[in-house]
C-alpha positions as a Markdown table, in Angstrom:
| # | Residue | x | y | z |
|---|---|---|---|---|
| 1 | Met | -0.3 | -0.3 | -0.1 |
| 2 | Asp | 1.3 | 3.3 | -0.8 |
| 3 | Lys | 2.0 | 6.1 | 1.3 |
| 4 | Leu | -1.3 | 7.9 | -0.2 |
| 5 | Gly | -3.6 | 4.8 | 0.5 |
| 6 | Glu | -2.5 | 4.7 | 4.0 |
| 7 | Leu | -3.0 | 7.9 | 4.8 |
| 8 | Arg | -6.9 | 7.6 | 3.0 |
| 9 | Glu | -6.9 | 4.4 | 5.1 |
| 10 | Ser | -5.8 | 6.2 | 8.7 |
| 11 | Ile | -8.1 | 9.0 | 7.9 |
| 12 | Glu | -11.2 | 6.9 | 7.4 |
| 13 | Met | -10.6 | 4.9 | 10.8 |
| 14 | Leu | -10.2 | 8.4 | 12.6 |
| 15 | Glu | -13.7 | 9.4 | 11.3 |
| 16 | Asp | -15.3 | 5.8 | 12.1 |
| 17 | Ile | -13.8 | 6.9 | 15.6 |
| 18 | Leu | -15.3 | 10.2 | 15.9 |
| 19 | Asn | -19.1 | 9.1 | 14.8 |
| 20 | Tyr | -18.4 | 6.4 | 17.5 |
| 21 | Ala | -17.5 | 8.2 | 20.3 |
| 22 | Tyr | -19.1 | 11.4 | 19.9 |
| 23 | Glu | -23.3 | 12.1 | 18.9 |
| 24 | Gly | -21.9 | 14.7 | 16.4 |
| 25 | Tyr | -18.3 | 16.7 | 15.4 |
| 26 | Val | -17.2 | 19.7 | 13.6 |
| 27 | Leu | -13.9 | 20.5 | 13.0 |
| 28 | Val | -12.8 | 24.3 | 11.5 |
| 29 | Asp | -9.6 | 25.5 | 10.1 |
| 30 | Pro | -8.5 | 29.3 | 11.5 |
| 31 | Gln | -10.8 | 31.3 | 10.1 |
| 32 | Gly | -13.6 | 29.3 | 11.6 |
| 33 | Arg | -14.6 | 27.5 | 8.5 |
| 34 | Ile | -16.2 | 24.1 | 8.5 |
| 35 | Val | -13.6 | 21.7 | 7.3 |
| 36 | Lys | -14.9 | 18.7 | 8.6 |
| 37 | Met | -18.6 | 17.5 | 10.2 |
| 38 | Asn | -20.9 | 14.8 | 10.9 |
| 39 | Tyr | -24.1 | 16.4 | 12.2 |
| 40 | Asp | -26.6 | 14.9 | 10.3 |
| 41 | Lys | -28.2 | 12.8 | 12.5 |
| 42 | Leu | -27.6 | 15.1 | 15.0 |
| 43 | Leu | -29.3 | 18.3 | 13.7 |
| 44 | Gly | -30.2 | 17.0 | 10.1 |
| 45 | Ile | -27.5 | 19.3 | 8.8 |
| 46 | Lys | -25.3 | 17.8 | 6.0 |
| 47 | Glu | -21.7 | 17.9 | 5.3 |
| 48 | Glu | -21.7 | 18.8 | 1.7 |
| 49 | Asp | -23.9 | 21.9 | 2.5 |
| 50 | Ala | -21.8 | 22.8 | 5.8 |
| 51 | Ile | -18.4 | 22.9 | 4.1 |
| 52 | Gly | -16.5 | 26.0 | 3.2 |
| 53 | Lys | -19.3 | 28.2 | 5.7 |
| 54 | His | -18.5 | 29.5 | 8.3 |
| 55 | Val | -19.4 | 28.0 | 11.5 |
| 56 | Glu | -21.6 | 31.0 | 13.0 |
| 57 | Asp | -23.9 | 30.5 | 10.0 |
| 58 | Val | -24.4 | 26.7 | 10.4 |
| 59 | Ile | -24.4 | 26.2 | 14.1 |
| 60 | Glu | -26.3 | 27.7 | 16.4 |
| 61 | Asn | -24.8 | 29.2 | 19.8 |
| 62 | Thr | -21.3 | 28.3 | 18.5 |
| 63 | Arg | -18.1 | 29.4 | 19.9 |
| 64 | Met | -16.0 | 27.5 | 17.4 |
| 65 | His | -14.7 | 30.7 | 15.4 |
| 66 | Ile | -14.1 | 32.2 | 19.0 |
| 67 | Val | -11.4 | 29.4 | 20.3 |
| 68 | Val | -9.7 | 29.4 | 17.2 |
| 69 | Lys | -8.4 | 33.2 | 18.1 |
| 70 | Thr | -7.9 | 32.4 | 21.9 |
| 71 | Gly | -6.3 | 28.9 | 21.5 |
| 72 | Leu | -8.5 | 28.3 | 25.0 |
| 73 | Lys | -10.2 | 24.5 | 25.6 |
| 74 | Glu | -13.7 | 24.6 | 26.6 |
| 75 | Ile | -14.5 | 21.2 | 28.4 |
| 76 | Arg | -17.8 | 20.6 | 28.8 |
| 77 | Asp | -19.8 | 23.8 | 28.2 |
| 78 | Val | -23.6 | 23.7 | 27.7 |
| 79 | Gln | -24.4 | 25.3 | 24.3 |
| 80 | Arg | -28.3 | 25.7 | 23.3 |
| 81 | Ile | -29.1 | 23.6 | 20.0 |
| 82 | Gln | -32.6 | 23.5 | 18.7 |
| 83 | Gly | -34.2 | 23.9 | 21.9 |
| 84 | His | -31.5 | 21.5 | 23.7 |
| 85 | Asp | -29.0 | 22.2 | 26.0 |
| 86 | Met | -25.6 | 19.9 | 24.9 |
| 87 | Ile | -23.1 | 19.3 | 26.2 |
| 88 | Thr | -20.2 | 20.1 | 24.2 |
| 89 | Asn | -16.4 | 20.4 | 24.4 |
| 90 | Arg | -14.3 | 23.1 | 22.1 |
| 91 | Ile | -10.9 | 22.4 | 21.7 |
| 92 | Pro | -7.8 | 24.3 | 19.7 |
| 93 | Ile | -5.3 | 22.4 | 16.8 |
| 94 | Ile | -2.2 | 23.8 | 17.8 |
| 95 | Lys | 0.9 | 22.7 | 15.3 |
| 96 | Glu | 4.4 | 24.1 | 15.7 |
| 97 | Asn | 2.9 | 27.2 | 18.5 |
| 98 | Lys | 0.2 | 27.9 | 15.8 |
| 99 | Ile | -3.0 | 27.8 | 15.6 |
| 100 | Ile | -3.9 | 25.7 | 12.5 |
| 101 | Gly | -7.9 | 24.4 | 13.3 |
| 102 | Ala | -10.0 | 23.7 | 16.2 |
| 103 | Val | -12.8 | 20.5 | 16.6 |
| 104 | Gly | -15.7 | 20.3 | 18.4 |
| 105 | Thr | -17.8 | 17.5 | 19.7 |
| 106 | Val | -21.2 | 16.9 | 21.1 |
| 107 | Leu | -20.8 | 14.5 | 24.1 |
| 108 | Phe | -24.6 | 14.6 | 25.1 |
| 109 | Lys | -27.2 | 15.9 | 22.5 |
| 110 | Asp | -29.4 | 16.8 | 25.9 |
| 111 | Ile | -29.1 | 17.0 | 29.9 |
| 112 | Ser | -31.3 | 14.6 | 30.3 |
| 113 | Asp | -29.0 | 12.2 | 28.9 |
| 114 | Ile | -26.6 | 12.8 | 31.8 |
| 115 | Lys | -29.3 | 13.1 | 34.7 |
| 116 | Glu | -29.7 | 9.7 | 32.9 |
| 117 | Leu | -26.0 | 8.4 | 33.3 |
| 118 | Ala | -26.3 | 10.2 | 36.8 |
| 119 | His | -28.7 | 7.6 | 37.8 |
| 120 | Gln | -27.7 | 4.7 | 35.9 |
| 121 | Leu | -23.5 | 5.0 | 37.6 |
| 122 | Leu | -25.8 | 5.7 | 41.2 |
| 123 | Asp | -27.6 | 2.4 | 40.8 |
| 124 | Leu | -24.0 | 0.5 | 39.7 |
| 125 | Gln | -22.4 | 2.2 | 42.9 |
| 126 | Ser | -25.0 | 0.8 | 44.7 |
| 127 | Lys | -25.1 | -2.7 | 43.5 |
| 128 | Ile | -20.9 | -2.6 | 43.6 |
| 129 | Asn | -20.8 | -1.8 | 47.0 |
| 130 | Lys | -23.7 | -4.5 | 47.4 |
| 131 | Tyr | -21.5 | -7.1 | 46.1 |
| 132 | Lys | -18.2 | -5.7 | 47.5 |
| 133 | Gly | -20.1 | -6.1 | 51.4 |
| 134 | Glu | -21.4 | -9.6 | 50.4 |
| 135 | Ile | -17.5 | -10.5 | 49.3 |
| 136 | Glu | -16.2 | -9.1 | 52.7 |
| 137 | Arg | -18.8 | -11.3 | 54.4 |
| 138 | Ile | -18.0 | -14.5 | 52.7 |
| 139 | Glu | -14.5 | -14.2 | 52.3 |
| 140 | Gly | -12.9 | -11.4 | 54.1 |
| 141 | Thr | -12.0 | -10.9 | 57.3 |
| 142 | Lys | -13.8 | -8.3 | 59.8 |
| 143 | Tyr | -11.2 | -7.7 | 62.0 |
| 144 | Ser | -7.5 | -7.0 | 63.2 |
| 145 | Phe | -5.2 | -7.0 | 65.9 |
| 146 | Asp | -6.6 | -3.6 | 66.2 |
| 147 | Asn | -9.8 | -5.3 | 67.3 |
| 148 | Ile | -8.4 | -7.9 | 70.3 |
| 149 | Ile | -8.8 | -5.0 | 73.4 |
| 150 | Thr | -6.8 | -6.0 | 76.0 |
| 151 | Ile | -4.8 | -4.8 | 78.9 |
| 152 | Asn | -3.6 | -8.6 | 80.3 |
| 153 | Pro | 0.2 | -8.9 | 80.1 |
| 154 | Lys | -1.0 | -12.4 | 78.3 |
| 155 | Met | -3.0 | -11.1 | 75.7 |
| 156 | Glu | -0.9 | -9.1 | 75.0 |
| 157 | Tyr | 1.9 | -11.7 | 74.5 |
| 158 | Leu | -0.8 | -13.7 | 72.2 |
| 159 | Lys | -1.2 | -10.7 | 70.0 |
| 160 | Lys | 2.1 | -10.4 | 69.4 |
| 161 | Val | 3.2 | -14.1 | 68.9 |
| 162 | Gly | 0.1 | -13.9 | 66.3 |
| 163 | Arg | 1.5 | -11.2 | 64.4 |
| 164 | Met | 4.3 | -13.2 | 64.1 |
| 165 | Ala | 2.6 | -16.1 | 63.1 |
| 166 | Ala | 1.1 | -14.1 | 60.3 |
| 167 | Glu | 4.5 | -13.9 | 58.8 |
| 168 | Thr | 4.8 | -17.4 | 58.1 |
| 169 | Asn | 2.9 | -20.1 | 56.8 |
| 170 | Ser | 2.5 | -22.4 | 59.4 |
| 171 | Thr | -0.9 | -24.3 | 60.5 |
| 172 | Val | -2.0 | -22.2 | 63.9 |
| 173 | Leu | -4.1 | -23.9 | 66.7 |
| 174 | Ile | -6.2 | -22.1 | 68.8 |
| 175 | Thr | -7.7 | -22.9 | 71.7 |
| 176 | Gly | -9.4 | -21.2 | 74.5 |
| 177 | Glu | -13.1 | -21.7 | 76.3 |
| 178 | Ser | -16.4 | -20.8 | 73.7 |
| 179 | Gly | -16.9 | -16.7 | 73.7 |
| 180 | Thr | -13.2 | -16.0 | 74.4 |
| 181 | Gly | -12.1 | -14.7 | 71.0 |
| 182 | Lys | -10.8 | -17.2 | 69.1 |
| 183 | Glu | -12.0 | -16.6 | 65.8 |
| 184 | Leu | -10.7 | -12.7 | 66.4 |
| 185 | Phe | -7.5 | -14.0 | 66.1 |
| 186 | Ala | -7.8 | -16.1 | 63.0 |
| 187 | His | -9.0 | -12.8 | 60.9 |
| 188 | Ala | -6.7 | -10.9 | 62.9 |
| 189 | Ile | -3.6 | -13.2 | 61.7 |
| 190 | His | -4.9 | -13.5 | 57.9 |
| 191 | Arg | -5.1 | -10.0 | 57.9 |
| 192 | Ala | -1.6 | -9.3 | 58.9 |
| 193 | Ser | -0.2 | -11.7 | 55.9 |
| 194 | Tyr | 0.5 | -11.9 | 52.6 |
| 195 | Arg | -2.6 | -13.3 | 51.7 |
| 196 | Lys | -5.0 | -10.8 | 52.8 |
| 197 | Gly | -6.5 | -9.9 | 49.7 |
| 198 | Glu | -6.9 | -13.6 | 49.8 |
| 199 | Ala | -10.1 | -15.4 | 50.4 |
| 200 | Phe | -10.7 | -16.2 | 54.2 |
| 201 | Ile | -12.8 | -19.3 | 54.3 |
| 202 | Ala | -14.3 | -20.2 | 58.1 |
| 203 | Ile | -15.9 | -23.5 | 58.3 |
| 204 | Asn | -17.9 | -24.7 | 61.7 |
| 205 | Cys | -16.9 | -27.9 | 62.1 |
| 206 | Ala | -19.4 | -28.8 | 64.0 |
| 207 | Ala | -22.2 | -26.7 | 62.4 |
| 208 | Ile | -22.5 | -28.8 | 59.4 |
| 209 | Pro | -24.2 | -32.2 | 59.3 |
| 210 | Arg | -21.5 | -35.4 | 59.4 |
| 211 | Asp | -22.7 | -36.4 | 55.7 |
| 212 | Leu | -22.3 | -33.2 | 54.4 |
| 213 | Leu | -18.6 | -32.4 | 55.7 |
| 214 | Glu | -16.9 | -34.2 | 53.2 |
| 215 | Ser | -18.1 | -32.2 | 49.8 |
| 216 | Glu | -19.0 | -29.1 | 51.6 |
| 217 | Leu | -15.2 | -29.2 | 52.4 |
| 218 | Phe | -13.5 | -30.7 | 49.0 |
| 219 | Gly | -16.7 | -30.3 | 47.1 |
| 220 | Tyr | -17.5 | -32.7 | 44.4 |
| 221 | Asp | -17.4 | -33.2 | 40.1 |
| 222 | Arg | -20.6 | -33.4 | 38.5 |
| 223 | Gly | -22.4 | -37.1 | 39.3 |
| 224 | Ala | -21.0 | -37.5 | 41.9 |
| 225 | Phe | -23.7 | -39.0 | 44.0 |
| 226 | Thr | -28.1 | -38.7 | 44.1 |
| 227 | Gly | -28.9 | -35.1 | 44.3 |
| 228 | Ala | -26.1 | -33.7 | 43.3 |
| 229 | Lys | -25.6 | -30.6 | 41.2 |
| 230 | Lys | -24.9 | -31.4 | 37.3 |
| 231 | Glu | -22.7 | -28.6 | 37.3 |
| 232 | Gly | -20.7 | -29.8 | 40.5 |
| 233 | Lys | -19.4 | -27.7 | 43.5 |
| 234 | Thr | -16.5 | -26.2 | 44.7 |
| 235 | Gly | -15.7 | -26.8 | 48.2 |
| 236 | Lys | -14.4 | -25.2 | 50.6 |
| 237 | Phe | -10.4 | -26.0 | 49.9 |
| 238 | Glu | -10.4 | -24.6 | 46.9 |
| 239 | His | -12.5 | -21.4 | 46.7 |
| 240 | Ala | -9.5 | -20.5 | 49.7 |
| 241 | Ser | -6.6 | -21.5 | 47.3 |
| 242 | Gly | -4.3 | -18.6 | 48.3 |
| 243 | Gly | -5.7 | -17.4 | 51.4 |
| 244 | Thr | -6.4 | -19.0 | 54.5 |
| 245 | Ile | -9.4 | -21.5 | 55.6 |
| 246 | Phe | -10.5 | -21.2 | 59.3 |
| 247 | Leu | -11.0 | -25.1 | 61.0 |
| 248 | Asp | -13.1 | -23.7 | 63.6 |
| 249 | Glu | -14.4 | -26.7 | 66.7 |
| 250 | Ile | -12.0 | -29.2 | 65.2 |
| 251 | Gly | -12.4 | -30.5 | 68.2 |
| 252 | Asn | -16.1 | -32.0 | 66.9 |
| 253 | Met | -14.4 | -33.3 | 63.1 |
| 254 | Pro | -15.9 | -37.2 | 62.6 |
| 255 | Met | -12.4 | -39.2 | 62.8 |
| 256 | Glu | -12.9 | -40.3 | 58.9 |
| 257 | Met | -12.8 | -36.5 | 58.2 |
| 258 | Gln | -9.8 | -36.1 | 60.6 |
| 259 | Ala | -7.9 | -38.8 | 58.8 |
| 260 | Lys | -8.5 | -36.4 | 55.1 |
| 261 | Ile | -7.7 | -33.4 | 56.4 |
| 262 | Leu | -4.4 | -35.0 | 57.8 |
| 263 | Arg | -3.5 | -36.2 | 53.9 |
| 264 | Val | -4.3 | -32.8 | 52.9 |
| 265 | Leu | -1.9 | -31.2 | 54.7 |
| 266 | Glu | 0.6 | -33.4 | 54.6 |
| 267 | Ser | -0.1 | -34.2 | 50.5 |
| 268 | Lys | -0.9 | -30.8 | 50.2 |
| 269 | Glu | -3.3 | -31.6 | 47.1 |
| 270 | Phe | -7.0 | -33.0 | 47.7 |
| 271 | Glu | -10.0 | -34.7 | 45.1 |
| 272 | Arg | -13.4 | -33.8 | 44.4 |
| 273 | Ile | -16.1 | -36.2 | 45.4 |
| 274 | Gly | -16.4 | -38.7 | 42.3 |
| 275 | Ser | -12.9 | -37.3 | 40.8 |
| 276 | Asn | -9.6 | -38.5 | 40.4 |
| 277 | Lys | -8.2 | -35.7 | 39.3 |
| 278 | Lys | -5.3 | -34.0 | 42.2 |
| 279 | Leu | -5.8 | -30.4 | 43.7 |
| 280 | Ser | -3.1 | -28.1 | 45.1 |
| 281 | Phe | -3.9 | -27.0 | 48.2 |
| 282 | Glu | -2.2 | -23.8 | 48.7 |
| 283 | Ala | -4.4 | -22.2 | 51.9 |
| 284 | Arg | -3.1 | -21.7 | 55.2 |
| 285 | Val | -4.6 | -23.6 | 58.0 |
| 286 | Ile | -6.2 | -21.6 | 60.9 |
| 287 | Ala | -7.7 | -24.3 | 63.6 |
| 288 | Ala | -9.5 | -23.6 | 66.6 |
| 289 | Thr | -11.3 | -25.9 | 69.3 |
| 290 | Asn | -12.6 | -25.6 | 72.8 |
| 291 | Glu | -12.3 | -29.0 | 73.7 |
| 292 | Asn | -9.4 | -30.9 | 75.5 |
| 293 | Ile | -7.6 | -32.4 | 72.4 |
| 294 | Glu | -5.2 | -34.2 | 74.6 |
| 295 | Glu | -7.6 | -35.1 | 76.4 |
| 296 | Ala | -9.7 | -36.2 | 73.0 |
| 297 | Ile | -7.0 | -38.2 | 72.0 |
| 298 | Lys | -6.6 | -40.4 | 75.4 |
| 299 | Lys | -10.6 | -41.4 | 74.5 |
| 300 | Gly | -9.7 | -41.8 | 71.1 |
| 301 | Arg | -11.8 | -39.1 | 69.7 |
| 302 | Phe | -8.9 | -37.3 | 68.2 |
| 303 | Arg | -6.1 | -38.3 | 66.0 |
| 304 | Glu | -2.7 | -37.7 | 67.9 |
| 305 | Asp | -0.9 | -37.9 | 64.0 |
| 306 | Leu | -3.5 | -34.9 | 63.3 |
| 307 | Tyr | -3.1 | -32.8 | 66.3 |
| 308 | Tyr | 0.9 | -32.8 | 66.5 |
| 309 | Arg | 0.3 | -31.5 | 62.4 |
| 310 | Leu | -1.9 | -28.8 | 63.7 |
| 311 | Asn | -0.4 | -28.3 | 66.9 |
| 312 | Val | 2.8 | -26.0 | 65.0 |
| 313 | Ile | 1.8 | -22.9 | 66.5 |
| 314 | Thr | -0.4 | -23.2 | 70.0 |
| 315 | Met | -2.1 | -20.3 | 71.1 |
| 316 | Glu | -4.2 | -20.4 | 74.4 |
| 317 | Ile | -6.7 | -18.0 | 74.5 |
| 318 | Pro | -7.6 | -17.8 | 78.5 |
| 319 | Pro | -10.7 | -16.9 | 79.9 |
| 320 | Leu | -12.2 | -13.6 | 80.7 |
| 321 | Arg | -12.8 | -14.6 | 84.4 |
| 322 | Asp | -8.9 | -15.0 | 84.3 |
| 323 | Arg | -7.9 | -11.4 | 82.5 |
| 324 | Ile | -10.5 | -9.5 | 85.0 |
| 325 | Glu | -9.1 | -6.3 | 84.2 |
| 326 | Asp | -10.0 | -6.6 | 80.8 |
| 327 | Val | -13.7 | -6.3 | 81.3 |
| 328 | Glu | -14.1 | -2.4 | 81.6 |
| 329 | Pro | -11.6 | -1.8 | 78.6 |
| 330 | Leu | -13.7 | -4.7 | 76.5 |
| 331 | Ala | -17.0 | -3.3 | 78.2 |
| 332 | Glu | -16.6 | 0.6 | 76.5 |
| 333 | Asn | -15.8 | -1.1 | 73.2 |
| 334 | Ile | -18.5 | -3.2 | 73.3 |
| 335 | Leu | -20.9 | -0.3 | 74.2 |
| 336 | Asp | -20.0 | 1.9 | 71.7 |
| 337 | Tyr | -19.5 | -0.8 | 68.8 |
| 338 | Leu | -23.4 | -1.7 | 69.8 |
| 339 | Leu | -24.3 | 1.7 | 69.8 |
| 340 | His | -23.7 | 2.7 | 67.0 |
| 341 | Glu | -24.9 | -0.5 | 65.2 |
| 342 | Met | -28.2 | 0.0 | 66.9 |
| 343 | Arg | -28.0 | 3.9 | 66.2 |
| 344 | Leu | -28.5 | 5.1 | 69.3 |
| 345 | Gly | -27.5 | 7.8 | 71.6 |
| 346 | Glu | -24.4 | 8.1 | 74.3 |
| 347 | Lys | -24.7 | 5.6 | 76.8 |
| 348 | Glu | -22.2 | 4.7 | 79.8 |
| 349 | Val | -21.4 | 2.0 | 82.3 |
| 350 | Ser | -21.8 | 3.6 | 86.1 |
| 351 | Gln | -19.0 | 2.8 | 88.6 |
| 352 | Glu | -21.2 | 0.8 | 90.8 |
| 353 | Ala | -23.2 | -1.6 | 87.3 |
| 354 | Met | -19.1 | -1.7 | 86.5 |
| 355 | Arg | -18.2 | -3.1 | 89.8 |
| 356 | Tyr | -20.7 | -5.5 | 89.0 |
| 357 | Leu | -19.1 | -6.3 | 86.1 |
| 358 | Lys | -15.5 | -6.8 | 87.8 |
| 359 | Met | -17.0 | -9.1 | 90.3 |
| 360 | Tyr | -18.5 | -11.6 | 87.7 |
| 361 | Asn | -17.1 | -14.8 | 86.5 |
| 362 | Trp | -18.0 | -14.9 | 83.0 |
| 363 | Pro | -18.9 | -18.2 | 82.4 |
| 364 | Gly | -19.5 | -17.2 | 78.7 |
| 365 | Asn | -16.6 | -15.1 | 78.8 |
| 366 | Val | -16.8 | -12.2 | 76.1 |
| 367 | Arg | -20.0 | -13.1 | 74.2 |
| 368 | Glu | -21.7 | -13.0 | 77.3 |
| 369 | Leu | -20.1 | -9.5 | 78.0 |
| 370 | Arg | -21.7 | -8.7 | 74.6 |
| 371 | Asn | -25.0 | -9.7 | 75.2 |
| 372 | Val | -25.4 | -8.5 | 78.9 |
| 373 | Leu | -24.8 | -5.0 | 77.4 |
| 374 | Glu | -27.0 | -5.6 | 74.6 |
| 375 | Arg | -29.5 | -6.4 | 77.5 |
| 376 | Ala | -28.4 | -3.2 | 79.6 |
| 377 | Ile | -28.8 | -0.6 | 76.3 |
| 378 | Asn | -32.3 | -1.7 | 76.0 |
| 379 | Leu | -33.0 | -1.4 | 79.4 |
| 380 | Ala | -31.7 | 1.6 | 80.3 |
| 381 | Thr | -34.0 | 4.7 | 79.8 |
| 382 | Gly | -31.5 | 6.9 | 80.3 |
| 383 | Lys | -27.9 | 7.8 | 79.1 |
| 384 | Thr | -26.4 | 5.9 | 82.5 |
| 385 | Ile | -26.1 | 1.7 | 82.8 |
| 386 | Leu | -26.6 | 1.4 | 86.4 |
| 387 | Pro | -26.9 | -1.9 | 88.1 |
| 388 | Glu | -30.3 | -2.6 | 88.2 |
| 389 | His | -29.9 | -3.2 | 84.2 |
| 390 | Leu | -27.8 | -5.6 | 84.5 |
| 391 | Pro | -29.2 | -9.9 | 84.9 |
| 392 | Glu | -29.9 | -10.7 | 88.4 |
| 393 | Arg | -27.2 | -14.0 | 88.1 |
| 394 | Leu | -24.7 | -10.6 | 88.2 |
| 395 | Leu | -26.5 | -9.0 | 91.0 |
| 396 | Asn | -26.2 | -12.2 | 93.1 |
| 397 | Gly | -22.6 | -13.1 | 92.6 |
| 398 | Met | -23.5 | -16.6 | 91.6 |
| 399 | Gly | -21.5 | -16.5 | 88.5 |
| 400 | His | -18.7 | -17.4 | 90.6 |
| 401 | Val | -20.1 | -20.9 | 91.0 |
| 402 | Ile | -22.3 | -21.9 | 88.3 |
| 403 | Gly | -20.6 | -24.5 | 85.6 |
| 404 | Tyr | -17.7 | -25.2 | 87.3 |
| 405 | Met | -18.7 | -27.4 | 90.4 |
| 406 | Glu | -16.7 | -29.7 | 88.0 |
| 407 | Asp | -13.9 | -28.0 | 88.3 |
| 408 | Ile | -12.2 | -29.5 | 91.5 |
| 409 | Val | -10.0 | -27.4 | 93.5 |
| 410 | Pro | -7.9 | -27.1 | 96.8 |
| 411 | Leu | -9.9 | -25.7 | 99.9 |
| 412 | Arg | -7.9 | -23.0 | 100.3 |
| 413 | Asp | -8.0 | -21.8 | 97.0 |
| 414 | Val | -11.9 | -22.1 | 97.3 |
| 415 | Val | -11.8 | -20.4 | 100.5 |
| 416 | Ala | -9.3 | -17.2 | 98.9 |
| 417 | Asp | -12.0 | -16.7 | 96.2 |
| 418 | Ala | -14.8 | -17.0 | 98.4 |
| 419 | Glu | -12.9 | -14.2 | 100.6 |
| 420 | Val | -12.1 | -11.9 | 97.1 |
| 421 | Asn | -15.6 | -12.4 | 96.4 |
| 422 | Ala | -17.2 | -11.3 | 99.9 |
| 423 | Ile | -15.0 | -8.2 | 100.0 |
| 424 | Arg | -15.6 | -6.9 | 96.8 |
| 425 | Lys | -19.2 | -7.3 | 97.3 |
| 426 | Ala | -19.0 | -5.3 | 101.0 |
| 427 | Ile | -17.0 | -2.6 | 99.1 |
| 428 | Ile | -19.7 | -2.6 | 96.7 |
| 429 | Leu | -22.8 | -2.3 | 98.9 |
| 430 | Ala | -21.0 | -0.1 | 100.8 |
| 431 | Lys | -20.1 | 2.3 | 97.8 |
| 432 | Gly | -16.9 | 2.3 | 98.3 |
| 433 | Asn | -17.1 | 3.0 | 102.5 |
| 434 | Lys | -13.9 | 0.3 | 103.6 |
| 435 | Ser | -14.5 | 1.3 | 106.6 |
| 436 | Leu | -18.5 | 0.3 | 106.6 |
| 437 | Ala | -17.6 | -2.7 | 104.7 |
| 438 | Ala | -14.9 | -4.0 | 107.5 |
| 439 | Glu | -18.2 | -3.7 | 109.9 |
| 440 | Lys | -20.3 | -5.5 | 107.8 |
| 441 | Leu | -17.7 | -8.1 | 107.5 |
| 442 | Gly | -16.9 | -8.5 | 110.8 |
| 443 | Ile | -13.4 | -7.7 | 110.9 |
| 444 | His | -11.4 | -4.9 | 111.8 |
| 445 | Arg | -10.6 | -1.9 | 108.9 |
| 446 | Thr | -6.9 | -3.0 | 109.5 |
| 447 | Ala | -7.9 | -6.5 | 108.6 |
| 448 | Leu | -9.4 | -5.3 | 105.7 |
| 449 | Tyr | -6.6 | -3.5 | 104.1 |
| 450 | Lys | -4.2 | -6.8 | 104.6 |
| 451 | Lys | -6.9 | -8.7 | 102.7 |
| 452 | Ile | -7.3 | -6.4 | 100.0 |
| 453 | Asp | -3.1 | -6.2 | 99.7 |
| 454 | Lys | -2.7 | -9.5 | 100.3 |
| 455 | Tyr | -4.7 | -10.7 | 97.2 |
| 456 | Lys | -4.3 | -7.3 | 95.2 |
| 457 | Ile | -7.7 | -6.7 | 95.2 |
| 458 | Ser | -7.0 | -3.4 | 93.1 |
| 459 | Asp | -10.3 | -2.7 | 90.9 |
| 460 | Val | -12.6 | -1.9 | 94.0 |
């Protein structure tokens, strides 16, 4: 192809681009005369009738002749043409510091088109936000280490261990009573790791029926069993590829599934049900349990080899009763969260109500504290949560014994615990008056101070 042919083809391509990109366009020379134009569909003006004419004689309210004089761009300007407010661009064409013409384009033939586009964009943004929230709910993590509120030295140490664990690919086993915050640590480890941009898949091994657990974890191929989806199903292990899989309540996993999990962890591959194709396992594993795994091993309910495979990095989350100093900062944080979630005004826990919260043994741990505070928010009509808004079990001290009769402890510890509880309760009821508290306890004030010092009672 000769150069003239190439030039002709380039011009035709440019013309096609302009025709598809804009509602209409016009090209003028330095004197404002029309050189090229496509306003046929837009205004019914044929190009052959316009070429060579001054742009003012053809297009209503034009400013093209001004642009070729000033050399200044006019972007997204409103131009009234044949009763329509059109959105136009006017751009000078400059070569070697000399204006050789200008091009004008119509972006929207009517402002109403912009309004319609704006509505479409808002609708699209709403859908994106909805899907983004759904993806975060399904695959994302809700918590970081900043969400783990504590002033307890052991908990601070565990946060440090968690951050170090996040830098590795080793399996993590998180143990602790129900409601202590094991899932928070799992979320935080994932979010602090290089895998944070990938999926976080949480599975409650105790909540999935025994006969469905394998298909949930590994998925299945089409026709694998009666009732299976025709297209098959992707399992959680496959879905978590590149990210983190969190096996919660793994202590309740059936023995036959434990063997399969062990094989996956050792071979780094698995198969869908009904398939012979090996799939690579590329996820980080975090497991959690409130079971005593070593006892479960002795009773034959948990595989010892799986335990040691999972138990590379162990984190034992202490119960709330063992970090009672965390009750107040936790309560304040939970209260702020609940008030924001419930769209309520400011509320605070009174000093006396806080003393009762600190006296309680919290068998349900942080989860129970949240429930107690949510109940109190609903009962408190004013801005202050008072003792009367707390459950009866907190006020009568029964929380110190409920649920722990099976734990046999030395008698001296029982006596010490009883003395601590009695001292705390007496001081609370005496509203901080230690002389009155000592009188009610039937001991001298000096003896009371010695016991407070002995038991290191610092929260009354």
